[in-house]
MDTraj code that builds the backbone (N, CA, C; nanometers):
import mdtraj as md
import numpy as np

residues = "MET SER ALA THR ARG ILE ASP MET GLU VAL ASN GLY VAL GLU VAL THR PHE ASN VAL THR PRO ASP ALA TYR ASN GLY PHE VAL ASN GLU MET GLN PRO THR ASN LYS VAL ALA PRO ALA HIS ASN PHE LEU MET ARG THR VAL ALA SER GLU SER ARG ASP ALA LEU LYS GLU LEU LEU GLU LEU PRO GLY ALA GLY LEU ASP ILE ALA THR ALA VAL ILE GLU ASP TYR LYS PRO ALA VAL ASN ILE CYS VAL GLY LYS ARG LYS PRO SER ALA GLY ASP".split()
xyz = np.array([
    [0.9190, 1.6677, -1.4491],
    [1.0007, 1.5539, -1.4123],
    [1.0003, 1.4540, -1.5267],
    [1.1141, 1.3983, -1.5512],
    [1.1228, 1.3029, -1.6608],
    [1.0769, 1.1648, -1.6148],
    [1.0217, 1.0919, -1.7086],
    [0.9732, 0.9578, -1.6802],
    [1.0818, 0.8556, -1.7106],
    [1.0799, 0.7487, -1.6350],
    [1.1673, 0.6357, -1.6613],
    [1.0856, 0.5322, -1.7373],
    [1.1336, 0.4961, -1.8553],
    [1.0636, 0.3977, -1.9379],
    [1.1029, 0.2582, -1.8911],
    [1.0022, 0.1766, -1.8680],
    [1.0234, 0.0388, -1.8255],
    [0.9477, -0.0514, -1.9220],
    [1.0226, -0.1330, -1.9952],
    [0.9642, -0.2292, -2.0881],
    [0.9715, -0.3668, -2.0229],
    [0.8615, -0.4385, -2.0294],
    [0.8617, -0.5734, -1.9740],
    [0.7714, -0.6638, -2.0551],
    [0.7891, -0.7904, -2.0352],
    [0.7043, -0.8901, -2.0981],
    [0.6292, -0.9615, -1.9875],
    [0.4971, -0.9655, -2.0003],
    [0.4126, -1.0319, -1.9020],
    [0.3297, -1.1363, -1.9756],
    [0.3496, -1.2617, -1.9429],
    [0.2792, -1.3716, -2.0110],
    [0.2924, -1.3618, -2.1627],
    [0.4095, -1.3246, -2.2089],
    [0.4346, -1.3160, -2.3519],
    [0.3855, -1.1884, -2.4172],
    [0.3329, -1.0954, -2.3381],
    [0.2796, -0.9693, -2.3901],
    [0.3750, -0.8562, -2.3530],
    [0.4160, -0.7771, -2.4521],
    [0.5032, -0.6616, -2.4270],
    [0.4199, -0.5472, -2.3677],
    [0.4671, -0.4912, -2.2576],
    [0.3991, -0.3795, -2.1916],
    [0.5046, -0.2763, -2.1553],
    [0.4728, -0.1492, -2.1790],
    [0.5653, -0.0397, -2.1481],
    [0.5020, 0.0535, -2.0467],
    [0.5818, 0.0950, -1.9497],
    [0.5377, 0.1898, -1.8474],
    [0.6313, 0.3099, -1.8488],
    [0.5781, 0.4249, -1.8146],
    [0.6548, 0.5484, -1.8012],
    [0.6329, 0.5999, -1.6593],
    [0.7281, 0.5710, -1.5723],
    [0.7127, 0.5998, -1.4300],
    [0.7834, 0.7296, -1.3948],
    [0.7116, 0.8162, -1.3249],
    [0.7677, 0.9418, -1.2760],
    [0.7766, 0.9364, -1.1234],
    [0.8569, 1.0225, -1.0646],
    [0.8604, 1.0281, -0.9185],
    [0.7219, 1.0566, -0.8594],
    [0.6435, 1.1430, -0.9222],
    [0.5086, 1.1716, -0.8717],
    [0.4199, 1.0484, -0.8742],
    [0.4276, 0.9700, -0.9811],
    [0.3462, 0.8479, -0.9903],
    [0.3890, 0.7478, -0.8833],
    [0.5190, 0.7335, -0.8642],
    [0.5698, 0.6422, -0.7613],
    [0.5255, 0.6886, -0.6228],
    [0.5450, 0.8169, -0.5931],
    [0.5065, 0.8693, -0.4621],
    [0.3559, 0.8574, -0.4390],
    [0.2769, 0.8799, -0.5420],
    [0.1316, 0.8646, -0.5295],
    [0.0945, 0.7219, -0.4944],
    [0.1612, 0.6256, -0.5580],
    [0.1364, 0.4845, -0.5283],
    [0.1678, 0.4545, -0.3821],
    [0.2828, 0.4966, -0.3355],
    [0.3222, 0.4708, -0.1972],
    [0.2241, 0.5371, -0.1009],
    [0.1828, 0.6594, -0.1292],
    [0.0902, 0.7305, -0.0416],
    [-0.0480, 0.6668, -0.0370],
    [-0.0898, 0.6000, -0.1458],
    [-0.2215, 0.5362, -0.1496],
    [-0.2247, 0.4019, -0.0787],
    [-0.1099, 0.3402, -0.0588],
    [-0.1055, 0.2066, 0.0024],
    [-0.1545, 0.2133, 0.1466],
    [-0.2405, 0.1203, 0.1805],
    [-0.2935, 0.1074, 0.3159],
    [-0.2801, -0.0393, 0.3566],
    [-0.2769, -0.0670, 0.4848],
    [-0.2643, -0.2075, 0.5270],
    [-0.3743, -0.2980, 0.4711],
    [-0.4919, -0.2438, 0.4510],
    [-0.6039, -0.3258, 0.4022],
    [-0.6390, -0.2978, 0.2570],
    [-0.5606, -0.2160, 0.1872],
    [-0.5927, -0.1828, 0.0486],
    [-0.4651, -0.1729, -0.0331],
    [-0.4363, -0.2799, -0.1078],
    [-0.3162, -0.2809, -0.1911],
    [-0.3500, -0.3007, -0.3386],
    [-0.4621, -0.3662, -0.3664],
    [-0.4983, -0.3970, -0.5042],
    [-0.5331, -0.2706, -0.5818],
    [-0.6186, -0.1858, -0.5275],
    [-0.6595, -0.0633, -0.5978],
    [-0.5415, 0.0296, -0.6236],
    [-0.4540, 0.0561, -0.5251],
    [-0.3389, 0.1417, -0.5541],
    [-0.2479, 0.0837, -0.6623],
    [-0.2278, -0.0479, -0.6627],
    [-0.1438, -0.1105, -0.7658],
    [-0.2080, -0.0929, -0.9028],
    [-0.3377, -0.1189, -0.9118],
    [-0.4112, -0.1032, -1.0386],
    [-0.4023, 0.0412, -1.0870],
    [-0.4281, 0.1361, -0.9979],
    [-0.4248, 0.2779, -1.0347],
    [-0.2857, 0.3210, -1.0800],
    [-0.1834, 0.2758, -1.0102],
    [-0.0455, 0.3086, -1.0461],
    [-0.0138, 0.2590, -1.1862],
    [-0.0499, 0.1348, -1.2134],
    [-0.0217, 0.0774, -1.3454],
    [-0.0966, 0.1516, -1.4552],
    [-0.2225, 0.1827, -1.4329],
    [-0.3006, 0.2515, -1.5350],
    [-0.2514, 0.3949, -1.5562],
    [-0.1974, 0.4575, -1.4514],
    [-0.1437, 0.5935, -1.4652],
    [-0.0122, 0.5950, -1.5404],
    [0.0635, 0.4854, -1.5328],
    [0.1980, 0.4866, -1.5889],
    [0.2122, 0.4075, -1.7185],
    [0.1112, 0.3296, -1.7563],
    [0.1232, 0.2480, -1.8773],
    [0.1267, 0.3378, -2.0009],
    [0.2105, 0.3008, -2.0964],
    [0.2166, 0.3740, -2.2232],
    [0.0862, 0.3504, -2.2982],
    [0.0428, 0.4510, -2.3709],
    [-0.0868, 0.4428, -2.4392],
    [-0.0951, 0.3215, -2.5314],
    [0.0143, 0.2855, -2.5968],
    [0.0106, 0.1715, -2.6880],
    [0.0009, 0.0377, -2.6135],
    [0.0229, 0.0370, -2.4827],
    [0.0157, -0.0856, -2.4027],
    [-0.1103, -0.0936, -2.3172],
    [-0.1914, 0.0103, -2.3203],
    [-0.3079, 0.0184, -2.2308],
    [-0.4027, -0.1009, -2.2459],
    [-0.4409, -0.1357, -2.3676],
    [-0.5358, -0.2453, -2.3876],
    [-0.4779, -0.3785, -2.3405],
    [-0.3505, -0.4013, -2.3683],
    [-0.2855, -0.5250, -2.3248],
    [-0.2823, -0.5328, -2.1721],
    [-0.2522, -0.4198, -2.1076],
    [-0.2483, -0.4182, -1.9616],
    [-0.3865, -0.4460, -1.9041],
    [-0.4894, -0.3869, -1.9608],
    [-0.6253, -0.4111, -1.9110],
    [-0.6585, -0.5602, -1.9112],
    [-0.6198, -0.6296, -2.0172],
    [-0.6441, -0.7744, -2.0237],
    [-0.5639, -0.8478, -1.9167],
    [-0.4381, -0.8093, -1.8985],
    [-0.3544, -0.8737, -1.7974],
    [-0.4083, -0.8513, -1.6573],
    [-0.4653, -0.7338, -1.6320],
    [-0.5165, -0.7022, -1.4989],
    [-0.6406, -0.7821, -1.4629],
    [-0.6976, -0.8515, -1.5589],
    [-0.8116, -0.9390, -1.5303],
    [-0.7675, -1.0691, -1.4646],
    [-0.6394, -1.1016, -1.4735],
    [-0.5862, -1.2221, -1.4096],
    [-0.5737, -1.1977, -1.2588],
    [-0.6192, -1.2917, -1.1759],
    [-0.6105, -1.2735, -1.0308],
    [-0.4663, -1.2496, -0.9853],
    [-0.4460, -1.1443, -0.9104],
    [-0.3150, -1.1120, -0.8541],
    [-0.2164, -1.0470, -0.9490],
    [-0.2522, -1.0367, -1.0767],
    [-0.1571, -0.9823, -1.1742],
    [-0.1204, -0.8374, -1.1441],
    [-0.2155, -0.7582, -1.1003],
    [-0.1879, -0.6169, -1.0730],
    [-0.0772, -0.5989, -0.9714],
    [-0.0846, -0.6727, -0.8620],
    [0.0195, -0.6617, -0.7588],
    [0.1535, -0.7121, -0.8106],
    [0.1507, -0.8226, -0.8839],
    [0.2756, -0.8776, -0.9363],
    [0.3419, -0.7819, -1.0357],
    [0.2619, -0.7256, -1.1254],
    [0.3172, -0.6339, -1.2261],
    [0.3674, -0.5061, -1.1589],
    [0.2882, -0.4511, -1.0672],
    [0.3291, -0.3286, -0.9975],
    [0.4593, -0.3518, -0.9214],
    [0.4708, -0.4672, -0.8576],
    [0.5944, -0.4994, -0.7848],
    [0.7137, -0.5027, -0.8791],
    [0.6966, -0.5635, -0.9951],
    [0.8063, -0.5706, -1.0925],
    [0.8438, -0.4321, -1.1436],
    [0.7451, -0.3477, -1.1695],
    [0.7723, -0.2119, -1.2180],
    [0.8470, -0.1329, -1.1104],
    [0.7994, -0.1402, -0.9866],
    [0.8627, -0.0667, -0.8757],
    [1.0059, -0.1151, -0.8552],
    [1.0271, -0.2467, -0.8583],
    [1.1626, -0.3000, -0.8384],
    [1.2585, -0.2513, -0.9461],
    [1.2077, -0.2380, -1.0685],
    [1.2925, -0.1884, -1.1762],
    [1.3148, -0.0382, -1.1659],
    [1.2153, 0.0344, -1.1180],
    [1.2216, 0.1807, -1.1116],
    [1.3072, 0.2298, -0.9956],
    [1.2877, 0.1732, -0.8799],
    [1.3496, 0.2247, -0.7581],
    [1.4953, 0.1815, -0.7490],
    [1.5854, 0.2765, -0.7315],
    [1.7274, 0.2401, -0.7197],
    [1.7542, 0.1703, -0.5862],
    [1.8564, 0.0891, -0.5858],
    [1.8984, 0.0254, -0.4614],
    [1.9580, 0.1314, -0.3700],
    [1.9225, 0.1255, -0.2444],
    [1.9736, 0.2201, -0.1455],
    [2.0395, 0.1386, -0.0348],
    [2.1649, 0.1646, -0.0103],
    [2.2366, 0.0961, 0.0967],
    [2.2330, 0.1834, 0.2210],
    [2.1792, 0.1284, 0.3270],
    [2.1673, 0.2027, 0.4523],
    [2.2391, 0.1247, 0.5612],
    [2.3256, 0.1938, 0.6326],
    [2.3975, 0.1329, 0.7425],
    [2.3716, 0.2173, 0.8664],
    [2.3136, 0.1550, 0.9660],
    [2.2828, 0.2272, 1.0893],
    [2.3826, 0.1835, 1.1951],
    [2.4525, 0.2804, 1.2497],
    [2.5489, 0.2504, 1.3539],
    [2.4845, 0.2591, 1.4901],
    [2.5574, 0.2098, 1.5886],
    [2.5058, 0.2186, 1.7251],
    [2.5075, 0.3628, 1.7705],
    [2.4033, 0.3971, 1.8424],
    [2.3920, 0.5318, 1.8961],
    [2.4853, 0.5459, 2.0165],
    [2.5528, 0.6581, 2.0198],
    [2.6415, 0.6852, 2.1320],
    [2.5578, 0.7405, 2.2465],
    [2.5778, 0.6896, 2.3645],
    [2.4979, 0.7389, 2.4780],
    [2.5247, 0.8868, 2.5029],
    [2.4183, 0.9577, 2.5323],
    [2.4337, 1.0988, 2.5686],
    [2.4418, 1.1100, 2.7198],
    [2.4657, 1.2287, 2.7674],
    [2.4808, 1.2506, 2.9120],
    [2.3529, 1.2131, 2.9868],
    [2.2382, 1.2227, 2.9212],
    [2.1106, 1.1949, 2.9889],
    [2.0710, 1.0481, 2.9877],
    [2.1486, 0.9612, 2.9215],
    [2.1115, 0.8175, 2.9140],
    [2.1590, 0.7402, 3.0307],
])
top = md.Topology()
chain = top.add_chain()
for i, resn in enumerate(residues, 1):
    res = top.add_residue(resn, chain, resSeq=i)
    for name in ("N", "CA", "C"):
        top.add_atom(name, md.element.get_by_symbol(name[0]), res)
traj = md.Trajectory(xyz[None], top)
């Protein structure tokens, strides 16, 4: 699977990520109602370009940065999906 390159600037620092469908799906599967920080950190470390790894590690020391950065990466990676749900037609048993 090909990776989608995402370049961003965080606090004036250039960081590059290479996100694949497997990395995205792994992140979503790891998310739990009581555990969001570790999956975000793991996702970022799995997808960061090698030349950006040290910069990302420093950024992840800032409180809440992991969730904020992961959210920005996901928003850029995931395409917009328009969903329209119509009313269900009653069946004979309703």
